[in-house]
Residue, then its C-alpha position, 0 to 999 in steps of 0.5 A: m500500500f506504499y506506492t509512488i504517485i504513479i501506482l497506488a493500490t487502494a481499498l475502500v471502507a463503507c459508510g454506515q453501521g457495521e453488522v454483527p459478525v457471523e461465524p463462517t461455515p466450517w470447511p473440509d480439510t483437504g488432507n496431507k499431501k506428502d509429496k510437497p507442501v500443501i501451499e504448493t499444490y493450490k490452484i485458483g478456486d481451491r479451498l484452503i486447508s482448515a486452520d485447525s491443521l495449523k498452529l495459532v501463533w498470534a492473534d488479536e480478537f478485539n474482545t475488550d472495549g476501549m483502545i487498541n492493545t499497545d503491546n500489539w500495535t503502534y499508531e502511525k501519525g500524521f500525513v504518512r504516505n501517498q499524499e493522501i488527504q487524511y491525517y492519522t491520529e493516535n489514541r483518539p477513539e473517534n478514529c480508532r476504537i474497539q467496540g462490541g468485539q470489533l476494531i473500528i477505524t473511522g475516517r471523518k471530516e472534522s470541524t477543525s484542522f489537525g496537524s499540517t496542511e501539507y496535503s489537505d486542509g487537515t480536516y480529514t482524519s483516520a487511523s493506521i495501526i502497525t505491528n512493526k518493531k513489536h511483532s513480525w513473522q516469516y511464513g504461515r497464514f495471515e488472516i483477518r475477518a473484516k467488513v468494508p463499505a461502499g463509497k468513493g475515496p476511502w481506502p482500507a487495507f490489510w497489508a505487510k512490509g518486510d522487517s528490512q524496512n528498519t535496517g535501511q532497506g526502503w520501499p520497495r526493497c523491503g517488500e510489500i504484500d497487499i493481502m486486502e485493499y478495496a477500491a469501492k469506486d470500481p468496485a474491486m478487491i486488490q491483492n498484490a505483491i511488490y518488490g524491486e530495487s527502487s521506486s522507479n524500478y519495481k514489479q507488481e504481481t496484482k490481481r483485481i477482483y471486480k465485485d462489491y465486497s461491502d455487503k458483509f464480513y469476509i475472510y481475507s488471508l495470505d498463505w506464504n512459504e519460501n516459494r509462493l504467496v497464496f491469496s484467498i477470500d473466504n478460504i477460496v484461493t483467488h491469486i497466486v504469486d510465484i516468488s521462488n526465483i525473485s532476486p533479490n528476494p524480500f519475501r524470505q524475511k519476517f514481515s509485520i502487518l498494517l491495518n489502515l483506512a486512507l481517504g483517497a486524495s484531492t485528485e484521482r491519483t490514488l486507487g481510491g480516487k478523489l474523495d466524495p466527502s458526502c460518504l463520511p464518516v466511514e468505518y473499516r471494521v475488523d473482527y479479528v487478526r490471526i497469524y498461523q504457522e505450521k505445527 
């Protein structure tokens, strides 16, 4: 989700109230494939193996009302990336809170200005929370259950960046995996992997699914090993990226995760497009975040 002005992947968040999450229908286990890892046998349209066959190594279920658990998350603050018009706040329940078993990130139009006016008048606010420098993982299944609503401009995402971002490897050398971004203006769900030498020399492996996902909660997941990135929606494989021959390969390190709700831009330069303020406030609702690895 960290892009130059030329390319920006987006995800949209819906107007209106969320819904009470309903547990998904259990899915069958495909069984062990002894010849090679299951992740390397998947094809588009396949059903993922049950999470019961994996080990849960980290989760945030958002079961305690109030603010985020700062043992798990850090707030980003200010105008952070992509010349987006929202100002990310911290410790502000109007923009980020836990309520009724859900994380709720809210994009708003304010009556007063927040921070600088570098990319807007400073009256649009939202939130972005990250696990960088607290928690990161190499390989496994990264999964959320979330609801994104309709609108033009709002841009929620569940994505990941390599830990080498902390040791001098800037974007895109650190690698980026966009597990879920939603552009409701299309509408389209975007799944993406980005890698390369510089902001002017990089490659994207992108899948766009042209469907309205703002109607209910869906499960968005990434299954990842040293050879493949397998993206899924509601446990059905939708996109596969072969990473076995990438050089240099940023996908063989730990990655931390990000949950954020951007609000597009003052022009059409982001995938969210120019914000329609009449949509605000908008909410990005997350039921849980879970990280699994092999037992």
